[in-house]
C-alpha positions, 0 to 999 in steps of 0.5 A: 224381798220376794214379790208376792204378787200384791200391789203396794199402797202407791200402786193401788192409789194409781190404779184407783186413780186410773179406774176413776178416770176411765169411769168418768170418761165412760160416763162422759162419753155415754152422756155425749152419745145420748146428747148426740142421739137427742140432737140427731133426733131433733134435727130429724124432727125439725127436717120433717116439720120443715118438709111438711111446712114447705108442702103446705106453702106449695099447696098455698102457692098452687091454689093461689095460682089456679085461682088466678088462672081461672080468672085469666082473660084470653090475651088479645093478638094486637100485633100483625107481623108481615113475613117476606120469604127468601123466595119473595112471597109475603104473608102476615099473621097476628100474635099477642105481645108480652103486654097483651099476655100480661094485660090478660093475666098480671092483675089476677096474679097480683090479686092472688099474691103472685108476682111475675118477673123475667130475666134475660140470660146470655151464654157464649159458646166456645166457637164465639156464638152467643145464645140467649134465654129468658128465665120467668119467675112467679114469686108468691107472698109466702116466699116461694118462687116457681122458675122456668127457663126457655130453650136458648136461641142463637142471636147476634147481640150486635144486630139490635133488630135481630136481638130485640126480635128474639128476646121479644119472642122468648119473653112471650113464650116464657110467660105463656108457658109458665102461666099455662095460657094458650100460646100465640101462633108460635111456630112462625113467630119462632122461625121469624125470630131465628131468621129462617126461610118460610113456607107461604100459606096455602091461601097465597098462589104458588110461584112457578118455582114453588112446590 
């Protein structure tokens, strides 16, 4: 029998079934695409809400910190350091301890929902040198935290006096920095922490070998 190009009943049934499957698949793909688009829009909306909410939280945090700073007392310089240079001269200077700094600030931080904390961080260099830095954190009651890390200073962990001096300096410096208060006489203090030689203040007589 000559082929006239017409499909048989079985072939028509197969084509109808394939067409129906493609139609169903297209409808499913379209529905999924719409659902995915809706999901993406929901994610964008949620992200924007989170950003707006986060901005409000940071605004609350900074407002609380500003109120605390406005009430800060001037830290007392309760300690006096005596420095002896390598050339044999001595001079003294006053500085505020960490207790002095916190005594002038911590009460007002806590009253405004802010918690102060510090963490000691140590890192080893490839040549074996050990460096220490202090990470200072202000934590607010809404869950946000503000962190600042000092620059690392090299120290000898096996020399208790050297290590204590450097860590103490970094803690005071980190606290003054993040709280926005006037730092202590930090230039000499920093040099002392690193064990450097010092120039004698002008108020002291110059020795014959000193320019």
